[in-house]
C-alpha positions in Angstrom: 80.9 87.4 105.9 82.2 89.0 109.1 82.1 92.7 109.8 85.8 93.0 109.4 86.0 90.9 106.2 83.2 93.1 104.6 84.9 96.4 105.5 88.4 95.3 104.5 87.5 93.2 101.5 89.2 95.5 99.0 92.0 96.8 101.3 95.6 95.9 101.6 97.4 96.8 104.9 100.2 99.4 104.7 102.3 98.1 107.6 104.4 101.3 107.7 101.3 103.2 108.9 100.1 100.9 111.7 102.3 102.1 114.6 101.7 105.7 113.7 98.0 105.1 113.9 98.3 103.5 117.3 98.9 99.8 116.7 101.2 97.9 119.1 103.7 95.6 117.4 104.4 92.1 118.6 106.1 89.0 117.2 102.8 87.8 115.7 101.6 91.1 114.2 100.0 94.3 115.4 97.1 95.1 117.8 95.0 98.2 118.2 92.7 98.9 121.2 90.2 101.7 121.5 87.4 102.3 124.0 84.1 103.6 122.6 80.5 104.3 123.6 81.7 106.4 126.6 84.1 103.6 127.6 81.3 101.0 127.9 82.9 98.9 125.1 86.4 98.3 123.8 87.4 97.4 120.3 90.5 95.2 119.7 91.7 95.0 116.1 94.5 92.6 115.2 96.6 92.5 112.0 98.8 89.4 111.6 102.1 89.4 109.7 100.4 88.3 106.5 98.0 91.3 106.6 94.9 89.4 107.8 92.6 91.6 109.9 90.4 90.4 112.7 88.6 92.2 115.5 86.5 91.8 118.6 84.4 94.0 120.8 84.4 93.6 124.6 81.8 94.7 127.1 84.0 96.5 129.7 81.5 96.0 132.5 82.2 92.2 132.6 85.4 92.1 130.4 83.7 89.6 128.0 83.1 89.5 124.3 80.0 91.3 123.2 78.2 88.5 121.4 75.1 90.4 120.2 77.4 92.3 117.8 77.6 89.3 115.5 73.9 88.4 115.5 72.3 89.9 112.4 68.8 89.7 113.8 69.9 92.0 116.6 71.5 94.6 114.5 69.1 97.4 115.5 68.4 99.5 118.5 71.2 99.6 121.0 73.1 96.7 119.5 72.9 98.6 116.2 74.4 101.7 117.8 77.3 99.6 119.1 77.8 98.0 115.7 77.8 101.3 113.9 80.3 102.8 116.4 82.6 99.7 115.9 82.3 99.9 112.1 83.4 103.6 112.3 86.6 102.5 114.1 87.2 99.9 111.4 86.6 102.4 108.6 89.1 104.8 110.3 91.7 102.1 110.3 91.0 101.3 106.6 91.3 105.0 105.6 94.5 105.6 107.5 96.3 102.3 107.4 95.3 100.6 104.1 95.5 100.9 100.4 92.4 100.1 98.4 92.9 97.2 96.0 89.9 95.7 94.3 91.8 93.5 91.9 93.4 90.2 92.7 95.8 89.2 89.9 99.4 90.6 89.9 99.2 91.4 86.2 96.0 93.3 86.7 97.6 95.5 89.4 100.7 96.1 87.2 98.5 97.1 84.3 96.3 99.4 86.5 99.6 101.1 87.7 100.8 101.5 84.1 97.5 103.1 83.0 97.8 105.5 85.9 101.4 106.3 84.8 100.6 106.7 81.1 97.1 108.3 81.1 96.7 109.5 84.7 93.4 107.6 85.0 92.0 105.5 87.8 89.2 103.0 87.4 85.7 103.8 88.6 83.3 101.2 89.8 79.8 102.2 88.6 77.9 99.0 89.7 77.5 98.5 93.4 76.4 94.9 92.9 79.6 94.2 90.9 82.1 96.2 92.9 85.2 94.6 91.3 84.2 95.7 87.8 86.4 98.7 87.0 85.9 101.1 84.1 88.6 103.3 82.6 87.4 106.4 80.9 89.0 109.2 78.9 89.1 112.1 81.4 88.1 114.6 78.6 84.9 113.0 77.5 84.2 110.0 79.9 84.3 107.5 77.0 85.2 104.0 78.0 88.5 102.5 76.7 88.9 99.6 79.1 86.8 97.4 81.4 88.2 95.0 84.0 86.0 92.3 85.5 86.1 88.9 87.0 84.4 86.0 85.2 84.4 82.2 85.1 86.7 81.0 82.4 83.9 78.9 81.0 82.3 82.2 79.8 85.3 82.5 77.5 86.0 78.9 76.6 83.7 75.9 77.5 86.6 73.6 78.3 88.0 75.9 81.0 86.8 76.7 84.5 87.7 78.9 87.5 87.7 82.6 88.0 89.9 84.9 86.0 90.3 88.7 85.7 89.8 90.0 82.2 90.0 93.2 80.3 87.7 94.3 77.5 89.2 96.7 74.9 88.0 98.4 71.7 90.3 97.5 68.7 90.3 97.6 64.9 87.9 94.9 63.6 90.5 93.3 61.4 93.0 93.2 64.4 90.3 91.5 66.6 90.0 88.7 64.1 93.7 88.1 64.2 94.1 88.4 67.9 91.3 85.9 68.9 93.4 83.2 67.3 96.3 83.8 69.8 96.6 82.7 73.4 94.9 84.9 76.0 92.5 86.7 73.6 88.8 85.9 73.2 85.7 87.3 71.5 84.5 90.1 73.7 82.6 89.0 76.8 79.3 90.8 77.3 80.1 93.5 74.7 79.9 93.9 70.9 82.2 91.3 69.5 82.7 93.2 66.3 84.4 96.2 68.0 85.6 94.8 71.3 87.9 92.0 72.4 88.6 90.3 75.8 92.0 89.4 77.1 92.9 87.6 80.3 95.1 89.2 82.9 96.7 86.0 84.1 100.0 86.7 82.2 98.8 84.8 79.2 99.5 88.0 77.3 102.6 90.0 78.1 102.3 93.4 79.7 103.7 95.3 76.6 101.2 93.7 74.3 98.4 94.6 76.8 99.5 98.2 77.0 99.8 98.5 73.2 96.2 97.3 72.9 95.1 99.7 75.6 96.8 102.6 73.6 94.8 101.6 70.5 91.5 101.4 72.5 92.3 104.8 74.1 92.8 106.3 70.7 89.2 105.4 69.8 88.0 107.8 72.5 89.8 110.8 71.0 87.9 113.4 69.0 88.8 112.8 65.3 89.9 116.4 64.8 91.9 116.4 67.9 95.7 116.2 67.3 96.6 115.1 70.8 100.1 113.8 71.3 100.0 110.8 73.6 102.7 109.8 76.0 104.3 106.6 74.9 102.4 103.6 76.1 105.5 101.4 76.2 105.7 99.4 79.4 108.6 97.3 80.6 107.4 93.8 81.5 108.0 93.1 85.1 
């Protein structure tokens, strides 16, 4: 994985911010150039019209690509300093010109936006090794009510294959037994199958049904004596 791919792996370019940051627009995309290390090197970062990001570092003394930057075994000493300085430029671009987006499926991103609107919650990512596993928690007590992760479909059904984003929710046990008979619902992956259920976020289940299930799961996180009026979890399918 390249330096650029690693840093921007969960980022989506916000094209409206590129020129303000200093990118130059052309027919093929945008280009940003910045000298660093006291002018000894120049970073050139390009964004094509599809949002793909590439970059290169040039040694200004000979106006040639600085090849040691890409050699992992040389990523220490002076080369390491150059790499660190270049990565700082990339991180600045990411912070100022991109929107973080760890999820891939359109329905996943719609549901995440709906949860934000209804409950005011953002996912947190507690496992560094599994950095696309997002947990939604009740802000009052940190109890989980939803978990998004990517799994191979074979984990849900042996006759299927290929990656899919899923959501685990806590529901009434009788309702779970009913839902697992319908399309898009499965016995909970990697969680207690008596109390949790898995649904796929590939539009097999419509958005309103997903949000209704989330509302029920969220209700399990409330203190029993608490008479908290929830904002309607209705969500117009897009």
